[in-house]
C-alpha positions as CSV (number, residue, x, y, z in Angstrom):
1,X,-69.2,19.6,233.5
2,X,-71.6,21.8,231.6
3,X,-73.5,19.9,228.8
4,X,-73.0,23.0,226.4
5,X,-69.1,22.5,226.9
6,X,-69.2,19.0,225.8
7,X,-71.6,19.5,222.9
8,X,-69.8,22.6,221.5
9,X,-66.4,20.9,222.2
10,X,-67.4,17.8,220.2
11,X,-68.5,20.2,217.4
12,X,-65.2,21.9,217.5
13,X,-63.4,18.7,217.1
14,X,-65.5,17.6,214.2
15,X,-65.0,20.9,212.5
16,X,-61.3,21.0,213.2
17,X,-60.8,17.4,212.0
18,X,-62.5,18.0,208.7
19,X,-60.8,21.4,208.3
20,X,-57.3,20.2,208.9
21,X,-57.9,17.1,206.7
22,X,-59.0,19.5,203.9
23,X,-56.0,21.8,204.4
24,X,-53.4,19.0,204.7
25,X,-54.4,16.4,202.1
26,X,-57.3,18.0,200.0
27,X,-57.0,15.3,197.3
28,X,-57.4,12.5,199.8
29,X,-60.3,14.4,201.4
30,X,-61.8,14.8,197.9
31,X,-61.6,11.0,197.1
32,X,-62.4,9.7,200.7
33,X,-65.1,11.8,202.2
34,X,-68.3,9.5,201.9
35,X,-70.3,12.3,200.4
36,X,-69.7,11.6,196.5
37,X,-67.5,14.7,196.2
38,X,-66.2,13.8,192.8
39,X,-69.8,14.2,191.4
40,X,-69.3,18.0,191.8
41,X,-66.5,18.0,189.2
42,X,-62.7,17.6,189.2
43,X,-60.8,18.4,192.4
44,X,-59.5,22.0,192.9
45,X,-56.9,21.8,195.7
46,X,-57.1,25.6,196.3
47,X,-60.9,25.6,196.5
48,X,-60.9,22.6,199.0
49,X,-58.2,24.4,201.1
50,X,-60.4,27.6,201.0
51,X,-63.3,25.6,202.5
52,X,-61.0,23.8,204.9
53,X,-60.2,27.3,206.3
54,X,-63.9,27.7,206.9
55,X,-64.3,24.5,208.9
56,X,-61.1,25.1,210.8
57,X,-62.3,28.8,211.7
58,X,-65.6,27.2,212.7
59,X,-63.8,24.6,214.8
60,X,-61.8,27.4,216.6
61,X,-65.0,29.5,217.2
62,X,-66.8,26.4,218.6
63,X,-64.0,25.6,221.0
64,X,-64.1,29.2,222.2
65,X,-67.7,29.0,222.6
66,X,-67.4,25.8,224.6
67,X,-65.6,27.8,227.3
68,X,-67.1,31.3,226.9
69,X,-70.7,31.3,227.3
70,X,-71.2,34.7,225.8
71,X,-69.8,33.5,222.5
72,X,-72.1,30.6,222.2
73,X,-75.1,32.1,220.4
74,X,-73.1,34.3,218.1
75,X,-70.9,31.2,217.1
76,X,-73.9,28.9,216.8
77,X,-75.7,31.4,214.6
78,X,-72.7,31.6,212.2
79,X,-72.3,27.9,212.2
80,X,-75.9,27.4,211.5
81,X,-75.8,30.0,208.8
82,X,-73.0,28.2,207.0
83,X,-74.7,24.7,207.3
84,X,-78.1,26.1,206.2
85,X,-76.7,27.9,203.2
86,X,-74.5,25.1,202.3
87,X,-77.6,22.7,202.3
88,X,-79.5,25.2,200.2
89,X,-76.7,25.0,197.6
90,X,-76.9,21.3,197.4
91,X,-80.8,21.4,197.2
92,X,-80.4,23.8,194.1
93,X,-77.6,21.9,192.5
94,X,-79.3,18.6,192.9
95,X,-82.8,20.0,191.8
96,X,-81.5,21.5,188.6
97,X,-79.3,18.5,187.6
98,X,-75.9,19.8,188.5
99,X,-75.5,16.8,190.8
100,X,-76.9,13.4,190.1
101,X,-80.4,12.4,191.5
102,X,-78.8,9.9,194.0
103,X,-77.2,12.9,195.7
104,X,-80.4,13.6,197.7
105,X,-79.6,10.4,199.6
106,X,-75.9,10.9,199.9
107,X,-76.5,14.4,201.2
108,X,-79.2,13.5,203.6
109,X,-77.0,12.7,206.7
110,X,-73.9,15.1,206.3
111,X,-75.6,18.1,204.5
112,X,-79.3,18.2,205.2
113,X,-79.1,16.3,208.6
114,X,-76.2,18.4,209.7
115,X,-78.0,21.7,208.9
116,X,-81.3,20.5,210.8
117,X,-79.2,19.3,213.7
118,X,-77.3,22.6,214.2
119,X,-80.7,24.5,213.8
120,X,-82.1,22.3,216.6
121,X,-78.9,22.8,218.7
122,X,-79.1,26.5,218.2
123,X,-82.7,26.5,219.3
124,X,-82.0,24.5,222.4
125,X,-79.1,26.6,223.3
126,X,-81.2,29.8,223.1
127,X,-84.0,28.1,225.2
128,X,-81.4,27.0,227.7
129,X,-80.5,30.5,228.6
130,X,-76.8,29.5,228.9
131,X,-75.6,32.0,226.4
132,X,-74.5,34.8,228.7
C-alpha cells in the first residue's frame, strides 16, 4: 500500500472525527476537547457546528486525496492554509491577551504543532512527486 494513502487516510479519519463530534455534540466538544476551549468565551453551538463543517469537509477531501493522487497537493495546500491561519489567530489572540498566557502551552501540540506538521507533510508530498 502506498504510504501517502495511509498518511492522508489517517488525516482524513482525524478530521472527520473532530468534525462529526463538533456537529453532533458541540457542547460536549467545547467542554471535553483538551485545548482549553472555554477560555475563548461562552459556547456558541452554531459557530462550533460551522467549524465542524470545515473539519468534516477537510476530512472528506483528505479521504479523496488518499485515493486520487492528483488531488493530493491541492487538498494539502488547503488543509495547510487552514492550519497555519488557525495557528496565527491563536498567536494573535494570545499575544494581545484575548487568551490567557498559559494558552501558549495548551496550543503547542494541537494548534502550533499541527500547523508545523501539515506544512512538513505538504513539503514532503511535493518532494515525493506523488501528486500526479
